[in-house]
N, C-alpha and C positions, 0 to 999 in steps of 0.2 A: 478438534480436527480428527478426522478419521483417516485411516490409511489402509492399504492393502494388508491382508493377513500375512503376507510374506515379507513385509518391510516394517521396521519400527516407525512409530509416529515421529515426525520432525519436531524439533523445538518450535514453540510458537513464533518467535521472531523470524526463524528461517522460513516457516510456512508463509508468513506475511510478506517477507522479502520476495519469495518466488511469485506469490500472487501479484504483488505490485509490479514486478518486472514483466509478468505476463500481460497485465493490463496496458503497460507502456507499449509493448510490442504490438498488441492488437489494435491500439488506437492511434499511435503515432509512428509505428513501423520500426522502432528500435527500443532497446532497453538500456538503462543507465549502466555504465561500466562498474560503478561502485554504489552499493545501496546498503544503508545502515538502518536498523529498526530498533526502536525502544518502545516496548509495550508494557503498560502498567495500569492496573485498575480499569478505568474507562477511557484511557487515552492511548493513542498510537501515534508516534512521531516517526516519519520516514525522512531520512536525508539521503538524497541521491545525487551522484556526481557523474559527469561524462556526457550529458546531453544539455543543450541550451533549453531554457524555459520556453515551452511551446504553448501557444494559445490554441486550444482545440476544444470546441464546444462538447464533443462527445467524450472527452477525456474525464472531466469531473463526473459526468453521469455514469460512466463505466466504473470509476473508482467507487462511487456510492453503491451501485448495484452489485458489483462483484464482491466488495468487502462485506456488505450486509448479508449476502447469500452465504459466503464462506464462513463468516463468524456467527451467523444465526442471530443477528440483532439489527436494530435500526442505527443508521448513522445520524446522530443528533446534530453534529456540526462538522464541517469540513472546510479547512483552509488549504487551498491548493496553490501550487506554483509560487510559493514564497521564495523569491530569488535571494540566494545567499552570495552568489558570485555569477560570473558569466556562464559557467557550466555546472552550477550546484544549486539545488532547490530543496525545499522542505515542504512536506504535506503533514497536516495535523488533523487527526480524526478524533472526535468525541463520540463514543458509542453508548447505546442505551443500557448496557449491563457491564458489570466487571468481567474482565477476561479470565480470571481464575475460578 
């Protein structure tokens, strides 16, 4: 991740959380109130709470496109909208290269 010369780079998980919430806002009009990210090796897991699971055809494509561009890799596999409860979901990304 690159950052402005005036700001230190954000930790990887925080950068991914902000990216994820931005994609939510742009595709479904709102962002989850609570978003947790675990990023390790070639896998990213996002658990988000505060919005119902929404079926939106543009959502998965936006996740794939934005994450690939930001991380500089291909999204090999993506499981989206895994419902954990009425207002909690999980997204699982497998990417083409290790994160570190």
